[in-house]
KEDOVEX-87672 format. One line per field, with one value per residue (C-alpha): residue number from 1; residue in one letter; z, x, y. Coordinates in pm, whole numbers, plus 50000, padded with zeros to 5 digits. Each point is the difference from the previous one (the first is absolute). Layout:
<nodes>
n: NUM	...
res: A	...
z: Z	...
x: X	...
y: Y	...
</nodes>
This chain:
<nodes>
n: 1	2	3	4	5	6	7	8	9	10	11	12	13	14	15	16	17	18	19	20	21	22	23	24	25	26	27	28	29	30	31	32	33	34	35	36	37	38	39	40	41	42	43	44	45	46	47	48	49	50	51	52	53	54	55	56	57	58	59	60	61	62	63	64	65	66	67	68	69	70	71	72	73	74	75	76	77	78	79	80	81	82	83	84	85	86	87	88	89	90	91	92	93	94
res: R	N	H	E	I	R	E	F	L	D	P	I	E	R	R	C	A	V	R	N	E	K	A	A	L	Q	Q	L	L	P	A	Y	A	G	Y	T	L	S	L	V	T	G	N	P	L	P	L	L	I	G	A	A	A	L	T	G	P	D	P	M	M	E	E	N	S	N	V	H	G	F	R	G	L	G	S	R	T	G	D	M	E	T	A	G	L	L	D	E	N	E	F	D	D	D
z: 54849	50070	50332	49822	49745	50274	50195	49692	49889	50336	50035	49641	50064	50321	49812	49725	50258	50149	49653	49927	50313	49910	49643	50126	50239	49722	49782	50272	50138	49716	50034	50374	49951	49731	50223	50290	49781	49855	50348	50113	49692	49888	49649	49839	49758	50240	50073	49629	49950	50297	49868	49664	50181	50105	49643	49897	49935	50291	49998	50199	49782	49800	50306	50180	49704	49979	50368	49966	49685	50187	50272	49745	49801	50315	50106	49657	50003	50346	49884	49699	50223	50236	49711	49859	50334	50035	49652	50090	50311	49790	49767	50289	50133	49691
x: 36375	50223	49821	49662	50125	50147	49674	49806	50234	50094	49675	50039	50358	49898	49723	50245	50244	49726	49906	50368	50030	49690	50121	50344	49841	49786	50308	50218	49741	50035	50379	49984	49739	50216	50307	49813	49850	50344	50145	49717	49988	50363	49880	50155	49710	49780	50300	50049	49631	50004	50313	49828	49739	50277	50111	49666	49959	49938	49625	50050	50275	49769	49817	50329	50137	49677	50021	50365	49909	49727	50248	50255	49739	49869	50350	50075	49671	50079	50345	49852	49750	50277	50212	49702	49931	50364	49993	49690	50175	50295	49771	49804	50319	50026
y: 29465	49701	49949	49997	49750	49780	50021	49892	49719	49843	49800	49883	49887	49820	49818	49912	49858	49780	49876	49930	49788	49800	49946	49892	49752	49855	49969	49841	49758	49743	50009	49933	49728	49837	50015	49842	49730	49924	49959	49774	49778	50018	50084	50313	50051	50208	50222	50064	50074	50240	50171	50049	50213	50240	50063	50153	50372	50234	50076	50324	50150	50225	50126	50074	50192	50203	50098	50104	50195	50188	50093	50127	50192	50165	50105	50147	50191	50136	50107	50181	50180	50107	50124	50190	50166	50098	50153	50201	50136	50115	50194	50155	50164	50224
</nodes>
């Protein structure tokens, strides 16, 4: 059961990781641009504006928590199935 769940969720987790990397790049790009502009011009204002982009909420947080929740739910379901099958084997011995 755990193998089936892993087989089903691995592509979803890989896709989520790719989306996380893209979102992180989009979030870091203004900070790097502001840092570079501050170095070139000697003005700290672009650096502050770029740093403000880093303080925003994580756009992928909800999606990441959903994927981890699916993994946990699948594991619990697999554990319940295993426990149920073990109980059935105990009753078959009688």
